[in-house]
C-alpha positions in Angstrom: -220.8 -115.4 -17.4 -224.8 -115.8 -17.7 -226.2 -113.8 -20.8 -229.8 -112.3 -20.6 -231.6 -111.4 -24.0 -234.6 -111.1 -25.5 -237.9 -111.3 -23.4 -235.9 -111.2 -19.7 -234.0 -108.3 -20.9 -236.7 -106.0 -22.3 -238.9 -107.0 -19.1 -236.1 -105.7 -16.8 -235.0 -102.6 -18.7 -238.2 -101.5 -20.4 -238.9 -97.8 -20.2 -235.7 -96.5 -19.5 -234.4 -94.5 -22.4 -230.7 -94.6 -21.3 -230.6 -98.7 -21.3 -232.1 -98.8 -24.9 -228.8 -99.2 -26.5 -227.9 -102.3 -24.4 -228.4 -105.5 -26.8 -227.7 -108.1 -24.0 -226.4 -108.5 -20.5 -223.4 -110.5 -19.0 -223.6 -111.3 -15.2 -220.4 -110.6 -13.2 -219.8 -112.8 -10.2 -219.9 -110.2 -7.4 -218.2 -111.8 -4.7 -219.5 -112.2 -0.9 -222.8 -109.6 -1.7 -225.3 -111.4 -2.5 -227.7 -108.5 -2.3 -226.4 -107.0 -5.6 -226.0 -107.8 -9.2 -223.7 -106.5 -11.8 -223.8 -107.1 -15.4 -221.7 -105.9 -18.4 -223.8 -104.1 -20.6 -223.2 -105.7 -24.4 -223.8 -103.4 -27.5 -222.5 -104.9 -30.9 -220.4 -107.4 -28.9 -218.6 -104.2 -27.0 -218.7 -104.2 -23.1 -220.0 -100.4 -23.3 -220.7 -100.3 -19.8 -221.5 -102.0 -16.2 -225.1 -102.2 -14.7 -225.2 -102.6 -10.9 -228.7 -103.4 -9.5 -229.6 -102.9 -5.6 -231.8 -104.9 -3.9 -231.3 -104.0 -0.2 -230.4 -100.4 -0.5 -233.0 -97.9 -0.4 -233.4 -95.4 -3.8 -232.3 -92.6 -1.7 -228.7 -94.1 -1.2 -228.2 -95.0 -4.4 -228.7 -91.9 -5.5 -226.5 -90.4 -3.2 -223.7 -93.1 -4.4 -224.2 -91.8 -7.9 -223.9 -88.0 -6.9 -220.8 -88.9 -5.0 -219.2 -90.9 -8.0 -220.1 -88.1 -10.6 -218.7 -85.4 -8.4 -215.4 -87.1 -8.2 -215.4 -87.8 -11.8 -216.0 -83.9 -12.6 -213.0 -83.3 -10.3 -210.6 -85.6 -12.3 -210.5 -88.4 -9.8 -210.3 -92.2 -11.6 -213.7 -93.3 -11.1 -216.5 -94.6 -13.3 -218.5 -91.9 -15.3 -222.0 -92.4 -14.4 -224.2 -93.2 -17.5 -227.7 -93.5 -15.7 -229.5 -93.9 -12.5 -232.6 -94.7 -11.4 -235.3 -97.7 -10.9 -236.0 -100.5 -12.6 -239.5 -102.2 -13.4 -239.3 -104.0 -10.4 -238.7 -100.8 -8.2 -235.0 -102.2 -7.5 -232.5 -99.2 -8.0 -229.6 -99.3 -10.5 -226.4 -97.3 -11.6 -225.4 -97.6 -15.2 -221.6 -96.7 -15.4 -219.1 -96.4 -17.5 -216.7 -100.0 -17.8 -213.0 -99.3 -17.4 -210.7 -101.6 -18.6 -208.3 -102.8 -15.8 -208.1 -105.8 -13.8 -207.9 -106.4 -10.0 -204.1 -107.2 -8.8 -203.8 -108.4 -5.3 -200.1 -109.4 -5.8 -198.3 -106.2 -3.6 -196.2 -103.9 -5.4 -195.0 -100.8 -3.6 -196.1 -98.8 -6.9 -199.5 -100.1 -7.0 -199.6 -98.9 -3.3 -198.1 -95.7 -3.8 -200.7 -95.2 -6.6 -203.8 -96.4 -4.2 -202.3 -94.1 -1.3 -202.1 -91.0 -3.7 -205.6 -91.4 -5.1 -207.6 -91.3 -1.3 -205.4 -88.5 -0.5 -206.9 -86.6 -3.6 -210.2 -87.8 -2.6 -209.8 -86.6 0.6 -208.2 -83.2 -0.4 -211.0 -82.0 -2.6 -213.4 -79.4 -1.2 -216.3 -81.4 -1.0 -218.8 -79.2 0.9 -221.3 -78.7 -1.4 -221.5 -82.5 -1.8 -221.2 -82.7 2.0 -224.9 -81.2 2.3 -226.7 -83.9 0.3 -224.1 -86.8 2.0 -225.1 -87.3 5.6 -224.1 -90.8 6.3 -221.7 -91.5 9.1 -220.3 -94.8 10.1 -222.2 -96.0 13.5 -219.8 -97.0 16.3 -220.9 -100.2 16.7 -221.9 -102.4 13.2 -225.7 -102.3 12.8 -226.8 -105.8 13.3 -229.4 -107.7 15.3 -227.4 -108.1 18.1 -229.8 -110.4 20.0 -229.2 -113.0 17.6 -225.3 -113.4 18.0 -223.3 -115.7 20.2 -220.9 -114.9 22.7 -217.7 -114.6 20.3 -219.4 -111.6 18.4 -220.6 -110.2 21.9 -217.0 -110.3 23.4 -215.8 -108.3 19.9 -218.6 -105.6 20.4 -217.3 -105.2 23.8 -213.4 -104.8 22.6 -214.8 -102.2 19.9 -216.3 -100.2 22.8 -213.3 -99.9 24.9 -211.3 -99.2 21.7 -213.8 -96.6 20.7 -213.2 -95.0 24.3 -209.9 -94.4 23.8 -210.2 -92.0 20.6 -213.3 -90.6 22.3 -213.6 -86.8 21.8 -210.5 -86.8 19.8 -210.7 -84.6 16.8 -209.9 -85.5 12.8 -210.4 -84.0 9.5 -213.5 -85.2 8.1 -215.3 -85.0 4.6 -216.2 -87.6 1.7 -214.8 -91.0 2.0 -214.4 -94.0 -0.3 -214.9 -96.3 2.5 -213.5 -99.8 1.1 -210.1 -99.1 -0.8 -209.1 -102.8 -1.1 -207.2 -104.8 -3.9 -210.7 -105.9 -5.2 -211.9 -102.4 -5.8 -209.0 -101.1 -7.6 -208.2 -101.8 -11.4 -204.7 -101.5 -12.7 -203.8 -101.4 -16.3 -201.3 -104.4 -17.7 -198.6 -101.9 -16.9 -199.6 -101.6 -13.4 -201.1 -98.1 -13.9 -204.2 -97.4 -11.7 -207.1 -97.2 -14.1 -210.0 -96.5 -11.4 -211.4 -97.1 -7.9 -214.4 -98.8 -8.3 -217.6 -99.9 -5.8 -218.5 -96.4 -3.9 -221.3 -98.3 -2.3 -219.5 -97.3 0.9 -219.3 -93.7 0.2 -220.1 -91.5 3.1 -219.4 -88.5 5.0 -216.7 -89.4 8.0 -213.4 -88.8 9.1 -210.2 -89.5 6.7 -208.9 -91.8 9.1 -211.0 -94.2 8.7 -210.7 -94.8 5.1 -206.6 -94.9 5.9 -207.2 -97.5 8.5 -209.7 -99.7 6.8 -207.3 -99.5 3.8 -204.2 -101.2 5.9 -206.4 -104.3 6.2 -205.8 -105.3 2.6 -202.3 -103.6 2.0 -200.6 -103.7 4.9 -200.6 -107.5 5.2 -198.8 -110.1 4.0 -199.9 -113.5 2.4 -199.3 -115.5 5.8 -201.7 -112.6 7.6 -198.7 -110.9 9.1 -198.5 -107.3 9.9 -196.1 -105.7 7.7 -195.0 -102.0 9.1 -192.7 -101.1 6.2 -195.9 -101.5 4.1 -198.1 -99.6 6.3 -195.0 -97.0 6.1 -194.9 -96.8 2.2 -198.8 -96.2 2.3 -198.6 -93.2 4.5 -195.6 -91.9 3.0 -197.1 -91.9 -0.3 -200.7 -90.5 1.4 -198.6 -87.6 3.2 -197.3 -86.2 -0.1 -200.6 -84.8 -0.7 -201.9 -84.5 2.3 -200.2 -84.6 5.5 -201.7 -86.4 8.5 -202.2 -84.5 11.6 -200.9 -85.4 15.1 -204.1 -87.3 16.2 -204.4 -88.9 12.8 -200.7 -90.5 13.5 -200.9 -91.1 17.4 -204.2 -92.9 16.7 -204.2 -95.0 13.3 -202.9 -97.9 15.0 -205.9 -98.1 17.1 -208.3 -97.3 14.1 -206.9 -100.0 12.3 -208.1 -102.4 15.5 -211.4 -101.0 15.1 -211.6 -101.3 11.3 -210.6 -104.9 11.8 -212.9 -105.7 14.4 -216.1 -104.1 12.8 -214.8 -106.1 9.7 -214.8 -109.4 11.6 -218.4 -108.8 13.0 -219.7 -108.1 9.8 -218.2 -110.9 8.1 -218.7 -113.3 10.7 -222.6 -112.3 10.9 -223.0 -112.5 6.9 -221.3 -115.7 6.4 -223.5 -117.4 9.2 -226.6 -116.0 8.6 -226.6 -116.1 4.5 -225.3 -119.8 4.4 -222.4 -118.5 2.1 -219.7 -121.0 1.4 -216.7 -120.0 2.4 -214.8 -122.4 -0.1 -215.1 -120.7 -3.3 -213.8 -117.4 -2.3 -209.8 -116.4 -2.9 -207.7 -113.7 -2.9 -209.1 -110.2 -1.8 -212.4 -112.2 -1.2 -210.5 -114.9 1.1 -208.8 -111.9 2.9 -211.8 -111.0 4.8 -213.1 -114.3 6.1 -213.1 -114.5 10.0 -210.6 -117.2 10.3 -208.1 -114.6 8.3 -209.3 -111.8 10.2 -209.2 -113.3 13.4 -205.5 -113.9 12.6 -204.8 -110.4 11.5 -206.3 -109.1 14.5 -204.0 -111.3 16.6 -201.1 -110.4 14.8 -201.5 -106.7 14.3 -202.0 -106.3 18.3 -198.3 -108.3 18.8 -196.8 -105.9 16.3 -198.6 -102.8 18.1 -197.2 -103.8 21.3 -193.8 -103.6 19.9 -194.3 -100.7 17.9 -193.1 -97.1 19.5 -195.8 -94.6 20.2 -196.4 -91.4 17.9 -194.8 -92.8 15.0 -193.8 -90.1 12.7 -193.6 -92.4 9.5 
C-alpha cells in the first residue's frame, strides 16, 4: 500500500481538526471505481480509521451519505461510525469513518447469507421518516449515461429494460432508505464468520426495498459458474422474511426486479469499462462478478430459470 506522509499529507489535511491525529495514510485499492480514493488513516502505526475522498460526487450528496450512515449506526445497525465529514483544501468532499476489522469473503455459506439478509431487513424495518426528509434520491428507470454515444448492444438492453419496467408499472411496494449495494465486497466478516459490518453506503437512497433485495441476488444467488441457484435465493428470502415479511407484490415481482437490476448493472458496467479504459484482467472475485461478459451470462441463465419457475412462489 502507498504510504503518504509529511508535506503531501499536511497539504491534503491542512485545516481539519478532526484529522490532526493522523500520522500517515495508506492507500487502499478500490476496485473498479477510479473516481474515489480510500485510505487507511494511521496513528502510531495503528489503523484508526478509513478516509474516503470523493472526486465525482457533490458535497451535498456526500453529506447525505454521512447522515445515512450515522442514522443507522445510532440505531444499532452494523455500520462504520462516521468520525468526520467535510471538504479538503482541493474542494473534494470526504468522509472519515471507523475502521472496522473484518475481511471480504466471497465464499458462499448459508450462515453468511442469512446474516446479510437479516442485516438488510433490519435496515428496512427501521422507521426512517425523519431521515427521508433529507434524502430525496431515487433510482431513475434508465441509467443516466450519455445514450447518444453508445452502441446498438446497450440500446437493445435499454429497450429490454423499458419493457420490464412496463410489467411493474403502478405496482405498489414498501419504500424507505435502502443501502443500494449489498455484495460480498461490502460485507466484512470476522475470522469466525460473523458479519462485522456492511460498508460502502454511497448508493444509499430512498427507494423500494425490493430493489435492495433484487440487486443482492446478483451477488449471492449465483454460483461460480454464473448459474442462478434457486435454493440460495430461497435461503436469503426466508432469512429476510423472519425480520420483515415480503408483501404479495414483492414476492410476485421479485424475478422481474432481479432482471431489471442485472440489466441496469450490465449497462452501467459495460459503459464504465469501455469509456474509462479499465483493464479487466486485474479483477477477481466480487469485482469480476460484475464484468459485462459475466453479467450477460448471468442474465441468460436467469431467464432460463425464470421460465421454469412457478409464478407466485411463496418461498
